N, C-alpha and C positions, 0 to 999 in steps of 0.2 A: 892484499888485493881483493880478497873475498868480501871484506867489509865495504870496500869502496864500490864494488859492483852492486852490493845490496843498496847502498846509498844512491847510486846512479839509477838503479831500477825503481826505487821509491820515488825519486824526483821525476822520473819519466812516466810514473804510474803504470809500470809494466812489471812482469815477473823476471827474476834473474835468469830463468830458463830461456826467456826471449833473447836476452843479451848473449847467452851462450850459443843460441841458434844463429844469431846474427854473426857471431864470430866464425861459424862454419860457412854460412851461406852468403854473407855480405861482409867480408873482411875489411873492406874500405870503410864501411859505415862503423863497424866495431872500432877500428883504429881512430877514426874521427871522434867518436864519442869519448874514447879514453884520453885523447890528447886535447880535446876542446870542451870538456864537460865540467860539470859541477865538482868533479873529483879534484881538479886543480884548485878551484875556488874553496872547496872544503879544506884542503891542505893549508892554503894561505890563511883562511879564517882560524883554523886550529892553532897555528903558530901565533897569529895576531892576538888571540885571546889569552895566550900565555904571557904576554907582555904586561907590564904595569900600565896604569892609566896614563902616566906621564910619558912612558915610552910609546904608547899608542899615538898620543897627540903629537909627539915629536916626528914619528915616521909618517903620519898623515900629512903633517906640514911639509916635510921634505918631498913627499910625492906630489903634493899640490904645487910646490915650487918648481919641480922638474917639468910638470905639464905647462905651467905658466911660461917658463923659459922657452919651451918648444913652440908655443903659440906666438911668442914675441919674435922668434926667428923667421917665421913664415912671412 
């Protein structure tokens, strides 16, 4: 978690201490950042990068197909 907070602080161009301060003074903002931030994107990216090139292409194609099907249903 500490590493993730450092990454979040870096992406927001603030100090980690600011995030800890928000945790105390603005808990809703803190929770929002943890749940809707680059932390989740970084985790997804980390796993994605561990896949082979062929696996990456396969999963991207599957994701695109899911989105296309949703659009067609509308």
